[in-house]
C-alpha atoms as a printed R data frame, in Angstrom:
    type eleno elety resid chain resno       x       y       z
1   ATOM     1    CA   MET     A     1 -17.715  14.425   9.286
2   ATOM     2    CA   LEU     A     2 -21.164  12.895   9.819
3   ATOM     3    CA   ARG     A     3 -22.860  16.176   8.844
4   ATOM     4    CA   LEU     A     4 -20.853  16.282   5.617
5   ATOM     5    CA   ARG     A     5 -21.789  12.657   4.849
6   ATOM     6    CA   VAL     A     6 -25.482  13.420   5.331
7   ATOM     7    CA   LEU     A     7 -25.385  16.634   3.276
8   ATOM     8    CA   SER     A     8 -23.556  14.902   0.437
9   ATOM     9    CA   ALA     A     9 -26.120  12.094   0.485
10  ATOM    10    CA   LEU     A    10 -29.015  14.570   0.403
11  ATOM    11    CA   VAL     A    11 -27.548  16.117  -2.752
12  ATOM    12    CA   GLY     A    12 -26.222  13.007  -4.458
13  ATOM    13    CA   ILE     A    13 -29.004  10.472  -3.896
14  ATOM    14    CA   PRO     A    14 -31.763  12.437  -5.734
15  ATOM    15    CA   ILE     A    15 -29.402  12.900  -8.694
16  ATOM    16    CA   MET     A    16 -28.698   9.170  -8.884
17  ATOM    17    CA   LEU     A    17 -32.343   8.183  -8.449
18  ATOM    18    CA   GLY     A    18 -33.349  10.716 -11.101
19  ATOM    19    CA   ALA     A    19 -30.791   9.339 -13.566
20  ATOM    20    CA   ILE     A    20 -32.089   5.803 -12.981
21  ATOM    21    CA   TYR     A    21 -35.674   6.956 -13.513
22  ATOM    22    CA   LEU     A    22 -34.847   8.739 -16.784
23  ATOM    23    CA   GLY     A    23 -32.803   5.797 -18.052
24  ATOM    24    CA   GLY     A    24 -31.555   5.768 -21.639
25  ATOM    25    CA   PRO     A    25 -28.926   8.392 -22.536
26  ATOM    26    CA   TRP     A    26 -29.346  10.195 -19.207
27  ATOM    27    CA   TYR     A    27 -28.494   7.174 -17.097
28  ATOM    28    CA   THR     A    28 -25.722   6.253 -19.525
29  ATOM    29    CA   PHE     A    29 -24.245   9.750 -19.226
30  ATOM    30    CA   PHE     A    30 -24.398   9.447 -15.438
31  ATOM    31    CA   LEU     A    31 -22.488   6.141 -15.571
32  ATOM    32    CA   LEU     A    32 -19.951   7.610 -17.998
33  ATOM    33    CA   LEU     A    33 -19.379  10.407 -15.500
34  ATOM    34    CA   VAL     A    34 -18.894   7.883 -12.691
35  ATOM    35    CA   VAL     A    35 -16.532   5.773 -14.792
36  ATOM    36    CA   ASN     A    36 -14.361   8.702 -15.891
37  ATOM    37    CA   LEU     A    37 -14.176  10.284 -12.442
38  ATOM    38    CA   GLY     A    38 -13.335   6.856 -11.059
39  ATOM    39    CA   MET     A    39 -10.624   6.394 -13.695
40  ATOM    40    CA   ARG     A    40  -9.197   9.772 -12.722
41  ATOM    41    CA   GLU     A    41  -8.826   8.538  -9.137
42  ATOM    42    CA   PHE     A    42  -7.481   5.170 -10.265
43  ATOM    43    CA   ASP     A    43  -4.901   6.824 -12.526
44  ATOM    44    CA   ALA     A    44  -3.847   9.142  -9.689
45  ATOM    45    CA   MET     A    45  -3.093   6.071  -7.570
46  ATOM    46    CA   LEU     A    46  -1.070   4.573 -10.412
47  ATOM    47    CA   LYS     A    47   0.811   7.827 -10.905
48  ATOM    48    CA   SER     A    48   1.607   7.928  -7.165
49  ATOM    49    CA   LYS     A    49   3.642   4.760  -7.737
50  ATOM    50    CA   GLY     A    50   5.432   6.174 -10.757
51  ATOM    51    CA   SER     A    51   3.259   4.898 -13.619
52  ATOM    52    CA   TYR     A    52   4.212   6.447 -16.949
53  ATOM    53    CA   LEU     A    53   1.298   5.206 -19.056
54  ATOM    54    CA   PRO     A    54  -1.008   7.920 -20.485
55  ATOM    55    CA   ALA     A    55  -4.359   8.013 -18.685
56  ATOM    56    CA   ILE     A    56  -6.252   8.548 -21.954
57  ATOM    57    CA   ILE     A    57  -6.087   4.792 -22.607
58  ATOM    58    CA   GLY     A    58  -8.044   4.165 -19.425
59  ATOM    59    CA   TYR     A    59 -10.601   6.901 -20.054
60  ATOM    60    CA   VAL     A    60 -11.308   5.846 -23.642
61  ATOM    61    CA   GLY     A    61 -11.256   2.122 -22.928
62  ATOM    62    CA   ALA     A    62 -13.669   2.215 -19.977
63  ATOM    63    CA   SER     A    63 -15.975   4.727 -21.701
64  ATOM    64    CA   ALA     A    64 -16.065   2.659 -24.885
65  ATOM    65    CA   LEU     A    65 -17.249  -0.370 -22.894
66  ATOM    66    CA   ILE     A    66 -20.170   1.614 -21.475
67  ATOM    67    CA   ILE     A    67 -21.086   3.048 -24.882
68  ATOM    68    CA   LEU     A    68 -21.066  -0.362 -26.596
69  ATOM    69    CA   LEU     A    69 -23.321  -1.780 -23.885
70  ATOM    70    CA   PHE     A    70 -25.707   1.172 -24.223
71  ATOM    71    CA   LEU     A    71 -25.867   0.587 -27.990
72  ATOM    72    CA   GLN     A    72 -26.307  -3.152 -27.240
73  ATOM    73    CA   GLU     A    73 -23.430  -3.977 -29.550
74  ATOM    74    CA   PHE     A    74 -22.470  -6.938 -27.389
75  ATOM    75    CA   SER     A    75 -20.562  -8.683 -30.180
76  ATOM    76    CA   LEU     A    76 -18.067  -5.802 -30.226
77  ATOM    77    CA   VAL     A    77 -17.197  -5.955 -26.512
78  ATOM    78    CA   PHE     A    78 -14.611  -8.741 -26.803
79  ATOM    79    CA   PRO     A    79 -12.928  -7.160 -29.874
80  ATOM    80    CA   LEU     A    80 -12.729  -3.895 -27.906
81  ATOM    81    CA   ILE     A    81 -11.039  -5.688 -24.996
82  ATOM    82    CA   MET     A    82  -8.509  -7.201 -27.401
83  ATOM    83    CA   ILE     A    83  -7.863  -3.777 -28.971
84  ATOM    84    CA   ILE     A    84  -7.210  -2.304 -25.518
85  ATOM    85    CA   PHE     A    85  -4.897  -5.209 -24.662
86  ATOM    86    CA   THR     A    86  -3.009  -4.817 -27.955
87  ATOM    87    CA   LEU     A    87  -2.666  -1.059 -27.465
88  ATOM    88    CA   LEU     A    88  -1.235  -1.571 -23.981
89  ATOM    89    CA   LEU     A    89   1.127  -4.199 -25.389
90  ATOM    90    CA   LEU     A    90   2.371  -1.750 -28.022
91  ATOM    91    CA   MET     A    91   2.803   0.952 -25.386
92  ATOM    92    CA   GLN     A    92   4.769  -1.514 -23.274
93  ATOM    93    CA   LEU     A    93   7.129  -2.181 -26.166
94  ATOM    94    CA   ALA     A    94   7.408   1.449 -27.273
95  ATOM    95    CA   LEU     A    95   8.112   2.673 -23.733
96  ATOM    96    CA   PHE     A    96  10.044  -0.386 -22.600
97  ATOM    97    CA   ASP     A    97  12.652   1.609 -20.670
98  ATOM    98    CA   LYS     A    98  10.008   3.670 -18.841
99  ATOM    99    CA   VAL     A    99   7.015   1.394 -18.338
100 ATOM   100    CA   ASN     A   100   6.897  -1.740 -16.200
101 ATOM   101    CA   PHE     A   101   4.546  -4.606 -16.935
102 ATOM   102    CA   TRP     A   102   2.649  -4.032 -13.674
103 ATOM   103    CA   GLU     A   103   1.577  -0.622 -14.978
104 ATOM   104    CA   SER     A   104   0.015  -2.104 -18.117
105 ATOM   105    CA   ALA     A   105  -1.618  -4.899 -16.116
106 ATOM   106    CA   MET     A   106  -3.074  -2.508 -13.539
107 ATOM   107    CA   LEU     A   107  -4.411  -0.072 -16.146
108 ATOM   108    CA   PHE     A   108  -6.033  -2.963 -18.019
109 ATOM   109    CA   TRP     A   109  -7.473  -4.173 -14.697
110 ATOM   110    CA   GLY     A   110  -8.783  -0.679 -13.995
111 ATOM   111    CA   ILE     A   111 -10.590  -0.520 -17.340
112 ATOM   112    CA   ILE     A   112 -12.397  -3.799 -16.630
113 ATOM   113    CA   TYR     A   113 -12.976  -2.832 -12.996
114 ATOM   114    CA   LEU     A   114 -14.648   0.467 -13.898
115 ATOM   115    CA   GLY     A   115 -16.013   0.020 -17.411
116 ATOM   116    CA   GLY     A   116 -16.920  -3.642 -16.998
117 ATOM   117    CA   LEU     A   117 -18.495  -3.606 -13.550
118 ATOM   118    CA   CYS     A   118 -20.298  -0.283 -14.022
119 ATOM   119    CA   GLY     A   119 -21.490  -1.704 -17.335
120 ATOM   120    CA   TYR     A   120 -23.580  -4.195 -15.381
121 ATOM   121    CA   MET     A   121 -25.468  -1.300 -13.803
122 ATOM   122    CA   LEU     A   122 -26.424  -0.313 -17.343
123 ATOM   123    CA   LEU     A   123 -27.276  -3.867 -18.421
124 ATOM   124    CA   LEU     A   124 -29.493  -4.212 -15.356
125 ATOM   125    CA   ARG     A   125 -31.397  -1.038 -16.273
126 ATOM   126    CA   LEU     A   126 -31.938  -2.365 -19.804
127 ATOM   127    CA   LEU     A   127 -33.880  -5.409 -18.567
128 ATOM   128    CA   PRO     A   128 -37.708  -5.321 -18.937
129 ATOM   129    CA   GLN     A   129 -38.166  -4.542 -15.225
130 ATOM   130    CA   GLY     A   130 -34.801  -2.815 -15.118
131 ATOM   131    CA   ILE     A   131 -35.900   0.345 -13.362
132 ATOM   132    CA   VAL     A   132 -37.216  -1.682 -10.406
133 ATOM   133    CA   TYR     A   133 -34.144  -3.922 -10.288
134 ATOM   134    CA   THR     A   134 -31.784  -0.945 -10.455
135 ATOM   135    CA   TYR     A   135 -33.579   0.942  -7.712
136 ATOM   136    CA   LEU     A   136 -33.489  -2.206  -5.597
137 ATOM   137    CA   LEU     A   137 -29.739  -2.581  -6.193
138 ATOM   138    CA   PHE     A   138 -28.905   1.006  -5.248
139 ATOM   139    CA   ILE     A   139 -31.204   1.218  -2.227
140 ATOM   140    CA   ALA     A   140 -30.185  -2.206  -0.904
141 ATOM   141    CA   VAL     A   141 -26.476  -1.351  -1.158
142 ATOM   142    CA   TRP     A   142 -27.030   2.032   0.518
143 ATOM   143    CA   ILE     A   143 -28.904   0.366   3.365
144 ATOM   144    CA   HIS     A   144 -26.181  -2.265   3.687
145 ATOM   145    CA   ASP     A   145 -23.378   0.294   3.795
146 ATOM   146    CA   THR     A   146 -25.252   2.623   6.167
147 ATOM   147    CA   LEU     A   147 -26.164  -0.110   8.650
148 ATOM   148    CA   ALA     A   148 -22.695  -1.644   8.482
149 ATOM   149    CA   TYR     A   149 -21.166   1.771   9.192
150 ATOM   150    CA   PHE     A   150 -23.357   2.754  12.153
151 ATOM   151    CA   ILE     A   151 -23.657  -0.702  13.715
152 ATOM   152    CA   GLY     A   152 -19.919  -1.118  13.366
153 ATOM   153    CA   ILE     A   153 -19.321   2.180  15.174
154 ATOM   154    CA   LYS     A   154 -21.785   1.362  17.970
155 ATOM   155    CA   TRP     A   155 -21.305  -2.358  18.538
156 ATOM   156    CA   GLY     A   156 -18.348  -3.429  16.423
157 ATOM   157    CA   ARG     A   157 -15.892  -5.534  18.414
158 ATOM   158    CA   ARG     A   158 -14.467  -8.206  16.135
159 ATOM   159    CA   LYS     A   159 -12.452  -7.114  13.107
160 ATOM   160    CA   LEU     A   160 -13.721  -8.403   9.767
161 ATOM   161    CA   ALA     A   161 -10.470  -8.047   7.804
162 ATOM   162    CA   PRO     A   162  -7.922  -6.221   9.980
163 ATOM   163    CA   THR     A   163  -5.057  -6.337   7.480
164 ATOM   164    CA   ILE     A   164  -7.227  -4.886   4.689
165 ATOM   165    CA   SER     A   165  -9.629  -2.543   6.475
166 ATOM   166    CA   PRO     A   166  -9.100  -2.247  10.251
167 ATOM   167    CA   ASN     A   167 -12.319  -0.263  10.823
168 ATOM   168    CA   LYS     A   168 -14.709  -2.874   9.416
169 ATOM   169    CA   SER     A   169 -16.273  -5.222  11.948
170 ATOM   170    CA   VAL     A   170 -18.069  -8.561  11.857
171 ATOM   171    CA   GLU     A   171 -20.990  -7.008  13.736
172 ATOM   172    CA   GLY     A   172 -21.308  -4.205  11.205
173 ATOM   173    CA   SER     A   173 -21.173  -6.647   8.310
174 ATOM   174    CA   LEU     A   174 -23.860  -8.878   9.851
175 ATOM   175    CA   GLY     A   175 -26.047  -5.861  10.596
176 ATOM   176    CA   GLY     A   176 -25.744  -4.660   7.009
177 ATOM   177    CA   ALA     A   177 -26.593  -8.129   5.711
178 ATOM   178    CA   ALA     A   178 -29.642  -8.404   7.965
179 ATOM   179    CA   GLY     A   179 -30.956  -5.023   6.854
180 ATOM   180    CA   THR     A   180 -30.486  -5.878   3.182
181 ATOM   181    CA   VAL     A   181 -32.304  -9.194   3.512
182 ATOM   182    CA   ILE     A   182 -35.175  -7.556   5.417
183 ATOM   183    CA   LEU     A   183 -35.521  -4.887   2.717
184 ATOM   184    CA   ALA     A   184 -35.616  -7.418  -0.132
185 ATOM   185    CA   VAL     A   185 -38.141  -9.652   1.671
186 ATOM   186    CA   ALA     A   186 -40.328  -6.657   2.573
187 ATOM   187    CA   VAL     A   187 -40.447  -5.560  -1.075
188 ATOM   188    CA   SER     A   188 -41.372  -9.081  -2.208
189 ATOM   189    CA   LEU     A   189 -44.192  -9.304   0.358
190 ATOM   190    CA   GLN     A   190 -45.593  -5.785   0.067
191 ATOM   191    CA   ALA     A   191 -45.214  -5.363  -3.708
192 ATOM   192    CA   PRO     A   192 -44.844  -8.843  -5.250
193 ATOM   193    CA   HIS     A   193 -45.725  -7.515  -8.711
194 ATOM   194    CA   LEU     A   194 -42.590  -5.383  -8.796
195 ATOM   195    CA   THR     A   195 -39.998  -8.163  -8.650
196 ATOM   196    CA   GLY     A   196 -42.007 -11.352  -9.058
197 ATOM   197    CA   LEU     A   197 -39.912 -12.979  -6.310
198 ATOM   198    CA   THR     A   198 -41.031 -15.244  -3.520
199 ATOM   199    CA   TRP     A   199 -39.917 -14.252  -0.027
200 ATOM   200    CA   PHE     A   200 -37.242 -16.965  -0.138
201 ATOM   201    CA   GLU     A   201 -35.872 -15.796  -3.485
202 ATOM   202    CA   ALA     A   202 -35.889 -12.224  -2.187
203 ATOM   203    CA   ALA     A   203 -33.973 -13.315   0.915
204 ATOM   204    CA   LEU     A   204 -31.339 -14.951  -1.304
205 ATOM   205    CA   LEU     A   205 -31.157 -11.771  -3.387
206 ATOM   206    CA   GLY     A   206 -30.682  -9.598  -0.295
207 ATOM   207    CA   LEU     A   207 -28.056 -11.931   1.116
208 ATOM   208    CA   GLY     A   208 -26.187 -11.998  -2.190
209 ATOM   209    CA   ILE     A   209 -26.257  -8.217  -2.490
210 ATOM   210    CA   SER     A   210 -24.847  -7.848   1.022
211 ATOM   211    CA   VAL     A   211 -22.059 -10.371   0.362
212 ATOM   212    CA   PHE     A   212 -20.959  -8.807  -2.912
213 ATOM   213    CA   ALA     A   213 -21.342  -5.261  -1.573
214 ATOM   214    CA   GLN     A   214 -19.020  -6.188   1.291
215 ATOM   215    CA   LEU     A   215 -16.556  -7.823  -1.098
216 ATOM   216    CA   GLY     A   216 -16.605  -4.732  -3.310
217 ATOM   217    CA   ASP     A   217 -15.870  -2.539  -0.310
218 ATOM   218    CA   LEU     A   218 -13.029  -4.807   0.816
219 ATOM   219    CA   LEU     A   219 -11.606  -4.928  -2.710
220 ATOM   220    CA   GLU     A   220 -11.388  -1.157  -2.899
221 ATOM   221    CA   SER     A   221  -9.939  -1.022   0.630
222 ATOM   222    CA   ALA     A   222  -7.266  -3.503  -0.434
223 ATOM   223    CA   LEU     A   223  -6.530  -1.380  -3.486
224 ATOM   224    CA   LYS     A   224  -6.101   1.749  -1.352
225 ATOM   225    CA   ARG     A   225  -3.906  -0.107   1.133
226 ATOM   226    CA   LYS     A   226  -1.640  -1.351  -1.659
227 ATOM   227    CA   PHE     A   227  -1.321   2.195  -2.990
228 ATOM   228    CA   GLN     A   228  -1.045   3.590   0.552
229 ATOM   229    CA   VAL     A   229  -3.867   6.138   0.338
230 ATOM   230    CA   LYS     A   230  -6.657   6.774   2.863
231 ATOM   231    CA   ASP     A   231  -9.369   7.636   0.319
232 ATOM   232    CA   SER     A   232  -9.480   7.197  -3.451
233 ATOM   233    CA   GLY     A   233 -10.185  10.938  -3.742
234 ATOM   234    CA   ALA     A   234 -11.855  13.915  -2.095
235 ATOM   235    CA   LEU     A   235 -14.610  14.684  -4.596
236 ATOM   236    CA   ILE     A   236 -17.537  13.870  -2.279
237 ATOM   237    CA   PRO     A   237 -17.348  15.700   1.072
238 ATOM   238    CA   GLY     A   238 -17.481  13.311   4.007
239 ATOM   239    CA   HIS     A   239 -17.309  10.238   1.772
240 ATOM   240    CA   GLY     A   240 -14.038  10.457  -0.141
241 ATOM   241    CA   GLY     A   241 -13.890   9.734  -3.846
242 ATOM   242    CA   ILE     A   242 -16.094   8.156  -6.478
243 ATOM   243    CA   LEU     A   243 -14.499   4.750  -5.937
244 ATOM   244    CA   ASP     A   244 -15.181   5.017  -2.203
245 ATOM   245    CA   ARG     A   245 -18.904   5.469  -2.898
246 ATOM   246    CA   PHE     A   246 -19.424   3.091  -5.815
247 ATOM   247    CA   ASP     A   247 -17.163   0.182  -4.829
248 ATOM   248    CA   SER     A   248 -20.009  -1.821  -3.236
249 ATOM   249    CA   LEU     A   249 -22.406  -1.125  -6.110
250 ATOM   250    CA   MET     A   250 -19.870  -2.146  -8.723
251 ATOM   251    CA   LEU     A   251 -19.454  -5.694  -7.432
252 ATOM   252    CA   ALA     A   252 -23.097  -6.157  -6.412
253 ATOM   253    CA   ALA     A   253 -24.406  -5.109  -9.852
254 ATOM   254    CA   PRO     A   254 -23.227  -8.234 -11.755
255 ATOM   255    CA   PHE     A   255 -24.739 -10.464  -9.074
256 ATOM   256    CA   VAL     A   256 -28.144  -8.733  -9.275
257 ATOM   257    CA   TYR     A   257 -28.085  -8.809 -13.075
258 ATOM   258    CA   TYR     A   258 -27.367 -12.534 -13.306
259 ATOM   259    CA   PHE     A   259 -29.743 -13.302 -10.442
260 ATOM   260    CA   PHE     A   260 -32.702 -11.859 -12.328
261 ATOM   261    CA   ARG     A   261 -31.561 -13.363 -15.625
262 ATOM   262    CA   PHE     A   262 -31.456 -16.757 -13.894
263 ATOM   263    CA   ILE     A   263 -34.920 -16.200 -12.357
264 ATOM   264    CA   GLU     A   264 -36.279 -15.363 -15.832
265 ATOM   265    CA   LEU     A   265 -35.334 -18.856 -17.034
266 ATOM   266    CA   PHE     A   266 -37.788 -20.511 -14.648
């Protein structure tokens, strides 16, 4: 299992870093791929519980969010959300005998979860120093997840959230947080021109990334537990599905985006 995880990382990480570097349509296409593969896994979980709603609504809705953000048509995002909501409402009425309200609510949630949260990865890249911020987000989350995994295996004793994810430990979570903070502070001290952050601001950034990365991981674990599946998919050998790999990034991305937007004000 560990060998598969390492091999998958050796293949996947250069692709992701390359997409971030290229930016523009290339990075947008990469995120569209992530969003649609993630929606495929999300829809499979819904279908496992008998959902009758067509998956195309999820694919189109989440993709449209990413495309509007890429085009910077921000004024059209809320109208799009209302169109998606109205379409799901009409489907609910048209298929009243076959579709339950929880199906419409969960598909709508999935569109925001994937299209909305992944959209922040795109918004972050569009900032003036976006390439640096995006690299920092991805690398910090990878370090957090890696340290939390290995420290949890070696020294984990106390369960972090036993009813949601029995394998996650307090020790692993603290180790991941410490590594993320150290990384952010090291970048601020060794290359202050890249982020423009003081060591204290960088420490807050690292701490925030670790908190939201952990919450994103727990959120996806809770989702899998509710749908009674071990992994969201099997696309990435040794890691599971797209949602299993991007859950931490998806919740950390909005925090990093608003953190730097807030810093820009002062």
